[in-house]
C-alpha positions in Angstrom: -3.1 5.4 -34.0 -4.3 6.6 -30.6 -5.1 3.0 -29.6 -1.4 2.2 -29.7 -0.5 4.8 -27.1 -3.1 3.8 -24.6 -1.5 0.5 -23.4 1.8 2.2 -22.8 0.0 4.8 -20.7 -1.7 2.1 -18.7 1.7 0.3 -18.2 3.3 3.6 -17.0 0.3 4.3 -14.7 0.5 0.8 -13.2 4.2 1.0 -12.6 3.9 4.4 -10.9 1.0 3.1 -8.8 3.1 0.2 -7.6 6.1 2.5 -6.8 4.0 5.0 -4.9 2.2 2.2 -3.1 5.5 0.8 -1.9 6.8 4.2 -0.9 3.6 4.9 1.1 4.0 1.6 2.9 7.6 2.4 3.8 6.9 6.1 4.6 3.2 6.5 5.6 3.6 10.2 6.4 4.4 10.9 2.8 0.8 10.0 1.9 -0.4 13.3 3.4 1.9 15.3 1.1 1.0 13.2 -2.0 -2.7 13.7 -1.4 -2.2 17.5 -0.7 -0.2 17.9 -3.9 -2.7 16.0 -6.0 -5.6 18.1 -4.6 -3.7 21.4 -5.3 -2.9 20.3 -8.8 -6.5 19.1 -9.4 -7.9 22.4 -8.1 -5.6 24.6 -10.2 -6.4 22.6 -13.3 -10.1 22.9 -12.6 -9.9 26.6 -12.2 -7.8 27.0 -15.4 -10.4 24.9 -17.2 -13.3 27.0 -15.8 -11.9 30.4 -16.6 -10.4 29.6 -20.0 
């Protein structure tokens, strides 16, 4: 059953990548905020994984 869910996740990821790519092309300054938010989330998740 998990193999059925993976293609839909790939489709959603692809669609989100296209949308964010277009948004970054239109508003290049937003890229700084997106990268900052991703790095903060990544850091928090890494700390939670390390201490739990």
